[in-house]
N, C-alpha and C positions, 0 to 999 in steps of 0.2 A: 518599558523599553525592550526591544528584541534581545534575545539571549545570543550574544555574540562572543566567540572565543578569539582572543587576540592572535593566537598562534595556530588556529585550526579552522578549517571550514566545517560546517555541519550541514547535513541535509536530511533525508528521510528520517522520520521519527515515529515512535509509538510509546504508549503511556500505560502506567499501572498506578493503582491507588491502594496503599496498604492501610488506609483508615486514618493515618496520621499525616503522612507525606504523599504528595504526588511524585511519581518517578517518570522521567522521560529518558528513553533510550534513543540514540541517534547515530547515524553514520557520520564518521569524523575522519578527516585527513589533514595532515600538516600543510600549512601555507608555505612551507619551505619547498614544496613541489613547484611553486610559482605558477604553473599552468593548472587551473582547476579541472580541466578535462582528464588529468592524470589521477584524480582523486579516487576513482572507482576501484582501482587495483592497488591502492596504498591505504587501506581503510581499516579502522577499528570500530567497534560499537561503544560509543561513549555513553555517559550516564550522568544525570543531574537530578536534584531533588528540590521540591518547593512545597510550602504549606499553603500557597494561594494561587498557583498556576501563573504567577506573574514574575516573581523574583526567584531565580534559579541559582543553585549552588552546585558547582561541578564536583563530582566524586570520582574515584578510580573507574577506569573503563571496565565494561562488562565482559566483552568478548574480543578475542583476536583470532587470526587465522591459526589453524591447527598445524602441528608438525606433520610433515608429509611422510609417506603418501596418505592422503585422506581426501574425501570428497570436498572438504572445506579448507584445504591447505593453501589456497590462494586468497579467497575473500570470505568475509562474513557480512552479509547484506541484510536488507530490511526484513522485519518480522512483526511479531506481536507477543504479548504476555498474558497468560491466564493463570488462575489458581484453581487447582483441582480439589475434589472433595477430600483428598488426603492432606490438604493444607500446603502442598508443594507448589511453588511457582514454576511455570514452564515457559521458557522463551523459545518460540518457534522462529527460525531464521533461515535465510537463504545462504547456501554455500556454493562455491565453485573451486575447481582444482587447477593446479599448475599444469598437470599432465594434459589437460584439455584446453589450456590457454584461456580458462574462464568462460568458455562458450557454452557449457552445459550447466544448468542450474538445478539444484536439488534442495529439498527442505530438510533441516536437521533440528534438533531440540537440545536445549540446555536446561538444567534444573537448579533451583535455589530455594532455601528456606527463609531468606531475608531480603531478597532482591538486590543484594550487594555482591554476594559471592556465588558465582555460577560454575557449574560443572557440565561440560558437554557430554552428551550421551553418544556412544560410538555409532558411526554410520549414519547414512541418510535414512529418513523415514518415508519419503515420498519423492517421486520424480514423474515427469510427463509419461503418460501411458499411450503408446502408439495406436491403441484402438480408437482414440478420440482426439489426441493432441499431436501437433506438429513436432517432429524431431529435427535436430540440427542437420542431419544428413539430407534433408529435403532440398537444402540450398536456397530456400525461399526467404530466409530472414537471417539477421546477423548473429543470433544466438538461439539457444533452445530455452524458451521462456517457461520457467516454473519457479516463481519467486513471490516475495511479498506475502507470505502466508498470514491470513487473518482468521483466527480461531475463535469460535463463539458457540454458545448454546442457543438454539432456536426453540421457543416455547412450543410444546406439542410434538416435538420431534425428539426421539430418544438419542442420547449421545451428543457428540460434538461435531461441528461443521468446520471445515477449512475452506476459505476462499483463496484463490491463487491467481496471480497474473500468468496467463497462459495463452496459447494460440491453437486454433482449430487446425486439423489436417485438411480441411476443405475450404473452398472459396478462393477469391482473388488474394494474391499474396499480400497486398496492402490492407486487407480488410478481414483478417482472421483473428483479431483480438477477441478473446472470450474470458469469462470468469471461470477458471478451473475450480474443481470441487473434489473434496475428499471427506471421508467420515471416519469417526472412531467412537468406540464405546468407552474407552478408558484413557484416552490421550496418549497411549503408547503405540498401539497397532492401528495403522491407518489403511483404509481401503479407497482406492481411486475410483471416482465416479465420472460419468459424463459431465460436461460443462453445464453450468447453470445459466448460460446465455448462448446465443447463436452468433456465428460469424455474420458478416454483412451489415453490421451496425454502424460502420464508418470509422473504425479504429484499428490500427495495426497492433496496438497493445493497450491494455487497461491496467495501469500501474497502481499499486498500493490500494487495493479495494478494501472497503469497509461498509458494513451495514449498521444502522442505528435507528432507534425509535425516538422521535422528537415530537412532543405534544400530541402523542397518540397516533402519529403517522410515521410510516417507515420510509427510509431513504437509503440508497446505495450511492457511495461516492467512489471515485477513482480519479486518476490523473493521466493526461495524455498531452504531449506537446504537438505543436502544429505540424512538425515534420513527420510525425507518425500517424497523422490522420489519413484516411483513405481518400480516394478521388471524390467520393460522394460528399465529403465534408470540407473540401479544399477552400470553400469560401469562408471558413471559420478559422479562428486561431486556437491555441491550446490553453491549458491551465488545469485547474481542478474542476471536475465534472460531477454533476449530481443527477440521479434518476429517482423519481418517486416510484415506490414499489408497494404492492398490496400487503406483503408479508416478508419477513426477513429471509425465508428460504426461497430459492429460485423455483422456476426460471425467472430471469429478469429480462425485460425488454429494453435493451441498451439503446435502441433507436430513439428513445424518449430523452436521452441525456441532453442537458444544457449546461453551459459553463457556469460554475459557481464563482470562479475567479479568473483573472487573466494570467499570463505567464510570469507576472511578477511574483506569484506564489505557486508552489508546487508540492506534490506529495501530501495532500491535505489529510488531516485526522479530525474527527469529531470527538470531543471530550466533554463529559458531563461532570460538573462540580458537585459537591456534597449537598448543595441547595437545590439541585435538579436543573440548573441552567446549563444550556449547551453552547459550546464554543467550537469554532474552527481554528485549528493550528495548521501551519504549513511552514515550509522553509522559504526564506527570502531567496528567490531564484535569480532574478536579474534586476538591475537598476534601470532607470529610464534610458541610460546610454547603451543598454544591452549587456553590461558587464555582470559576471557571476558574483553573487553576494555570499551565500552560504551561512545563514544564521537562522535561528528559530524565531518565528513571528510572535508577537503578542497574541493573546487569545482574542478572537473576533466573535462576538455574539452572532448567532444565526437564528433565523425565523422563517416561517412559511410566507411566501408572497401571495398576492391576490391571483397570480397566474397558476398557482398550485405547485410551484417549484421552490426548493430551498434557496435562501438568499442570505448574504451577509447583511446583518440587520441595519447597519448604518447606511446602506444603500450605495456604497462606493463602487459596487460591481453591477448594479441594476441595469446599466446600459448594455451589458454584454449577454443578457439572458436571451440568447438565440443559439442556433446551431442544431436543434433537433431535426432529424430527417423528416421530410414531408412525405408521409405515407398514408394511404387511405385507412380509415378506421377498420379494424378487423383483419388487416393484412397479416398473414403469418410471417414470422421472422425467420425466414429460411433463405438459403442460397441455392 
């Protein structure tokens, strides 16, 4: 059964495995708000644990907004968790401030030795660099996108990589979504890099990015709703999207993206269990009537389809495997 809280909506989530329990962290807001559109600015980071990825037990929340003034004194949003060589768990998360009315997004970090008790480290560690990324003062988008950090190690590349939901400073305003990129040798000091994708791929933003290797093949997933697709993809709907990639590090050709799910699910995450099986998790976004749901899905097994794209293994979304831009082979991805 989906993990549903009776008194709170849950949405974007990320996972960690301590070897005994699986931990899921998720955005959470009280149903007493009545209007789910209000949830984004009344949010905490919730936490639940499971020994099988199916039955979850809620434990105390992990993070709340900081006391002001601070870069995260308004919201703490989506992130990821990794464990460094020092044995310390680090949660990289998105923060916004009240002084900026939540319009400017930055990445911060909290540390833990047990995944239950978290201590925020002071200050932001990364924000959009105007050399490559759109800033809020351009007036071309409703916020300054620099969120949803996904931190991982890529074989053959020294140090750590961070993928970020970001927007290029170039291109049509509705088509600037890119995968932002930053690097670190020690998980503490981060260096901003050019994006690992190009604008012009059909997306205003690419939310909650993640890379994974499934059965020896690499994939990038992200999420985008229909209202944030560019004009070049307006014949498609939104949901969780997947892109086959040659290697975990970029650049990525986002034009190859096809939908993995419809908009009933959103903010997908790929999770491997201890037996090596891969599953898609997402939050239950809308019901058939279009009403917001706000719960964590059951694990959905994934596999590679005969068309070379990742699919939900039971075939429930096979009918929507479309939406890749039709471009001639070898065409460079530039605007």
